[in-house]
C-alpha angles and dihedrals in degrees: 000000000000113000116260115238112240094230093057110025095092095044091050097038096104097050099077091045100042100100126017116178124237117257133192108280090220088068094057116100114253096009104099115135114292094002129119127231109256106231126196118203118214108194117030101196124120097290092042096054090042093056093041087058089055089052089051092047090052089070098219096084136067117203095231106168140009132211130186135139090240123067095208089062095051089047089056089052092046091057094044098047103023093240114169114250091238088063094053116091134191139189131053091299093050092109091057092048089052092052092046089053090060130255133168096221141002136213112211112210100151126121109298096248090068097049101092095049094045095045092049092050091049094053091046089054092050098252126141112242131225106181131193123221135288095050096199145352099229142028096262088052091054089050090051092053091049091051092047090053091050091051089049088056091051091049095045094245128144116246114183129170116208112233110152098201092058089061097047116107095215093051090046094050094044094048092048090053094046092049087048090059103267094141096031122222114000117247103177141319146210131220122185139174110182117169147131123276106280097196103059094129091050091049091051091052091048092050090054096047108018096161099048108107093209091051089052089055093046087051093051092137088066093050118093095208099042094046102029089236126278095293091061103029098045112001090059087089094067094035089053090057090047090052091047091052095047094042093200136068121272118250093227145329132225131181148092144268139184151166098243108128110036118076099212133122096237125116096229124105120246098213145020132196117186148154118219110201116209131187119281090040094286113152125193118199115211130190135169138175137184103197141075112306092190093232098311115153146255102039130168135048109330139162132185129179122186119208140173092265105030151326132271116214125185133173125183102235092008140065127328116195147138120231125199138039094349101039117195117187094200110172149237121307094198096142097038097120094061100024093052092053091047091053092048092049090051091050090049091052094046092052093049096043094046096040089229112121135190128183099204094135096054107071097044091046093052090046094050092046089054090050089058090050091050091054092045093052093047093048096044092049092039089223140096113282122188128217090242091053091050095053090054092059117118095173114131124203109234114189121198105265095162115134094028121122119245 
């Protein structure tokens, strides 16, 4: 494929994926009558085994192969899904060994830094791709994911990115109403992700053995380059909703970040405070923290947008509603974490089994990932960074992988 220019790849990202023709389901790998889709899992940590279990519960998938750097994690998967030991692979090249062994589809649940390389290899091998967020930790990685999705479209392969909010009926209904004018002209908005530190056990391990390369990899959530930092690895949930609401790229971001409160040896920041400036003089304030809030409320993943006719309020795991002239009661999204994944897995299966593919999750996921990178760059530099500047970036994050086995 020809390389995609950074100034235009996002704007053009939907074109190659807009219309994929139907094909005979009998021609799709792993979808012969009465057979299950052979799924390979890349990344057998807690989230990986959890989502593999949802694939198994669906009934249309067979967990056929496992890949993880660490043997103890593949062993846990072997016991849980009865995968033969000869189809369990370890080391940095485990994903390639898994693909070489033959699978119909893969679920990528590895640290975010590895996502672009693993997704590209999967498409090249002819496997359907189910990809966790975030998709990448830098702009070239986002470009790579976009290009992999376009190649998947050319090869009639499914390529789905797992954002739970995008599959929730209350979020969908509320956003459709807002974009149809339910709250009128936007005035300003707020996006927050306030939570405790989710990687305490990793940080403890890293503190005990800071120079062990395998410990560094186990503690990937504490590593700026492997995770993309908290704004990309975790805060992407609320920034994705912000991007969905605004439905256009920000002009620029400005703000700050730091590692001032947590006493851990990791390289990630523990808070961000930013303003995203959008066209028509609409500003969105964003803040996040990963440390003890001492009971302050509200916590969690929240978005609010104030308009001339009303207010949109959303909370991941809480209420979604519209107040004002066009009131929408919405509802509670209590089970969104699991229910969203279940819906995405069902969509993934339906696309593969029918041979009819859509790539609706790709462009918004690339866009939202870039929005997190814009905020990260502005905060790390402590200066205003524009969207145009961001898309010109060719900087690649390169974590220290020395000392790790291939």
